[in-house]
N, C-alpha and C positions, 0 to 999 in steps of 0.2 A: 495191549490196546489201554492209552488215559484214559480215562476218564472227563467226562466233558465239561466238568467243572474247573480241573485242571490248564488243556485247554482255551478254554476262555480267558482265564486266567495270564496263561502263559501269549496270547496274541495280543491279548491289550496292553502287555508290561512292552509287546517290540513297537508299537504304535505308538508309546508315551513318548520310549525313548531316539524315536524321530524323528516327534512332535520338538523336543528338550533342543536334539540336534541342530534341525531347522532355524531353531526361536533366534540361540547361542549364536549360529551364524549370521542372522539377521541384523543384530544386535550390534555383533560384530561390523557387520559393512557399515550400519550406517551412525556407529562410532567412529570408521576410519571416514564419513562425509563429512567439507562440512558443515552441507542443507539437510538437515534432516528431511526432508518433505524429497529430494531428492533421492533415485531409486539404483542401487547397483544397478552399473552397469554390468552387461552377460561378457561371457569374454568370448572374443573373439574367434567364429569357427577360422580352424587354420587350413578347409579342403578348399581348394580350389578346383574354378571348371576346370575342364580337359582341351575344352575347345570353346573358351569366349569367345564371344560377337563381335569382330572388330568394327571400331569407328567405321562408317560409308567416308572416303578417297579418293582425289583422282587416282586416274589410274597412270602407271610412272609408265613413262615415255622415253621409249633406249636411242640410240644417237643416229639412228638413221635417218638421212636427210630425207627419206616420203613422210615421214613420220613428223618432221619440224613443219614439214609443209604442211600436212591436214593440219598443225596447232595453229600454221599461222592463218588457214583458212579459216577455223572456227574459232578463229577472232581473239586467244588464251595468249598471255602471256609464257612464260619458260624460265622456271625458275633454274636455281645451280642444279639440285637437286634434277632437273629435265622432266618438272612435273609442274602442267600447266594450272596459273592462278587468275585468276583477277587484278586489275579489270578488263569485262566482254566489251572487245570492240565490233562492231556490230558495223555493215555500208549500208545499210539501207535509207533512203532517198527521203522521209520523213520523220515528221517527233513524232512521239511513241508519248500517247497518251492510255488513258486507260479504258475509254471509248471512242471510237471516231464516228461510230454514230448518230450518238446522240449525244453530243457535245459540241457548239460551237464555239468554233477558236477568234469570232469577229468580237463578243462579249468578252468583254474583262471582268473577272470578277472586281467583288468590293474587298468581299476579305475571305480572312483560310480558316480553319477551322482544326487546322491542327501546321505548325513553323513546317513552311515549303524546305528547309535543311532534311526531312523526315522523306528519304525517296525512297518506293513502293520497290526499287530494285536491289535493297540492301545495300549498307552503308562501304563504298570502293569498290562495287560490285560490276558499275557500266564505266561507259567513260565521259560521259553527258553530264550535264546538272540537273536536278532538277529543280522546277521554278512554281510548286507548286500545283499545275493543272498539263504538267508536258517537261517530256526530255527534247530539248529541239534537238536537231541535228549542228553537229557540230563545224561542218562545212556544208555547202547551197553546191544541191546535187544537177550533174550535166543533165537535162532532159533529155537532151537528143539520143543522149550514151545508155540512157537510162531505155526508153521505148524500142531501140535497136538492141536490146538483150532481154527483153521482153518480146520483142516477135520473135527473133532465133530460138527461146524455150518453146514459145507456143507453134512454132512451126507450119504449117500449111494447113489449110484452114482444111475441117472435120468436115467428109461428104452427107450427105446427110443419111447413108445407111449406116454410117458408122455413129453417127448419132444418136437415132434409131436403135441401136445394139446398147449403146451406154443409158441411152433413157433406159429404155423396158432395165437395165439391170440392176441397178443403181436409183430409182425413182420411187417402189415400191414401202412400205411404212417399215417393214421387216429390215431392211436392209442394215448389216452392222456400221456401213462405213456413213455414220449420222452422224452430225451438230446440231442440236437447241439449240436454235438463238432467241437467248431473251430478255427482259429488259432493262440487263444493258447493253443488247447492239452490238456491234462487230469488235471487240473488246480485245485488247493485242494479246490478251495469251492464249485466244482464238485461232491469232496465226501459230502458232505452234502446235496446236492442234490439229490443224490443216495439210501442213506440212508431215504431223506423223500419218495420217494417212494415205496421201501420198505417197507413203514409200511403197505400199501397199495397192493400192489400189489408183483406175486412170481418176476418180473422178466421187466428191465428194458427198454427198445428200443433205443439204441445210434446212431444215426446218424453224421459220422465223414465227412467233407467241409476242402477246403483247403488245410493247408499246410500239417498236421498232416496224411495226405491220399500217404503219398510218403513213409511212414512205417507203414501200418495198425500193424505188427509185435509189434513196440513196446508200439504202445495204448493200443494193448492188456493185454500185459505184464502189463502196470502200471494201469489200470484197477483192472486186478484181484490182483497186488499187494498190490494196497494200500485200494480198496475198499473188499477185502477178498472176492469178489466174484468167479464167474464163468462163464467162454464164454461159451454158450451153439447153441449156430449161427451165423454163419457171414456168410454177401452175399458182396461181394462187400465192398462199404462201411456201411453198414448197421451193427452193433451187437448186442447181447442180452446179459444182463447180470441180469445172474440167482443168489439167492440170498442161496440156499442153505435150506436144508431140517427144520434145525434144530436152523433157524435165529428167534432175539426175538428182537424185535422192544425196549423193555424196555431196557435191559441189550447192547445196540450196541455199539459202543466208542462214546466218547466225542471227537468232531474236532470244533476246534475253528476258527471265520471266519476272514479271510482278509476283514478288514474293504476299504481299496484301494486298488488299485491294484498299485504294485511297480515300479519302473523305470529301466526299465535295463542295468545294467554294461553296462561298456565299456569292451570290446574283445580285442585282436588281430587285428592287418589288415591282413581280408581275403584274400585280391587280392595287391600280392606282387610285384612291378614296373619290377620285371625281373624276369620270373618267373625258378625254380629252375631248373636246370639243361638242361639252357640255355644262351643263349645271349640278351643285347637287343634288338642287331636288328631280332635272333632271334624269339621272344617273338612278336616284332612289328612288323612281317610279320606272322605271327599265328594271331592274330587278325583281322587284317588287309581279312586274308583267311576267320574265322570263320565271319566277317561280310559283307560278299563277297554272303556268301553261302547257299545256303536253307534252309528254318529253317526247325527240324528235326520236330518238330509238336510247337504246340502254347498250350498256356494255360491263362486261364480265370479264371476271380477273385472266391474262394472259389468254384471253379474245385472240380474234384475227378481225384487225379492224379497216381491213385495205381499202372497204366502200363508203367509210365515216367523214372524210372531205369531199367528197362529190355530194353526197347525200346534205348535209351546210351548205354548200352551195348550191346548192337545189333551193334549196328550204328560204336561205336568206333574197331567193327573187319574189319571193313572196311576202315573208316575214321577218319584219326588221330586229327583233329577238329566237333568240333560240337555245333550248336547257335540253340536257345532257345529262340523264341516269347513270351513274358511274358508283351505286354501290356492290359495296363486295372489293369494287378495286384497289382502295386508300387512297390514303389525302397525297400520297406524294406524288402517284401515277395521278392522280385530278393533273394536279397542275401543271405535267412532262408534258401530260394530254391537249393542254387547252394550250399551254408554249408551243405543240409545236402546230394545231390547229391555225394561230391566229397568224403565223410564217406561210402557213401553204395553202388556206383557206384566199385569203388573210383578210381578219375579221381582229376584234376587240375583246378579249375576257371582260368581262367586267364580273365575277361574281362565284368566289368556289367555298358553300356552305352545303356539309352534311350529302358531302358526293354530289353534289352536281354542279354542272358544269351551265354559267351562262355568259354568251357570247353576242354580243351585239355587233351587227355588220360594219356600223360603222355610217358618219356622213354619205348618201350620194348625189351625184353632182348632173343639180338637171340642168 
């Protein structure tokens, strides 16, 4: 057995040799490089994965004429390799918008936050041109034909017993066939979600919260108009949308998806410095009066506002100015609420300050 001091010297010599070889190899690699601060590249491993993940691609379609009919129904073009490609052709008879219930087509924007050439459907993916607010239909729809097709899908009206069975099955909060409708309202991509649920369920439960609950009638109209379904149940902010007796998931309409949310355009100013019909001093007086009076109601974020319009109308019978407390709702939602109340009550918003909305009923005809 070797003494301890010989073992120590032997291990120290080995470590010294390894260090010298590492330094000389590093210096040699640095000398070969043009930049001394550029570290040497490590050798590329020759090992390759036996089962590499393939990039997602479209399924290859055979020359079967039945598959060709399916491609035509889906609105996809066929390439030389029998692979469907873009642009998608949709026969839906309305203009494509990000939100159908929360936008007013009658109000033209005064500017855009992004160039209208950037379509949210992606470049070359849709046969419609994006205008900055919508993708208009290329051809005018035949209204009578559309109505007949929807009646054929809905079929005979449901009996009371059938409606009661569907309501009992889908109205509960633990229903798996549910879509939450938030501040965006009835959006374009929501239509795809509805048809996806309709593949395995006769009805879908829609729970509305926030801004759209100010006008549930408008939400119901756009759900029926854009999805071609029928509202069979409505309780406060919960809706049941029925697909129809003759609904066929294989022949459902083509709905191209938006890849991102488009930036909202710039609209005219909602609150003027001087309200219509008032002088500057009168407008200032009514704003101060509204800030100092008790609030009519307090709105919470993502709350249910189904009774707000009726409360404001009732308050205007005795009061000239009304204040709504919108703490924690957000500045953007405050302005949207004021814009909706202007059209629904109707009234004139005269101030948005510290998440408080001041509404004036306007001049009364005597």
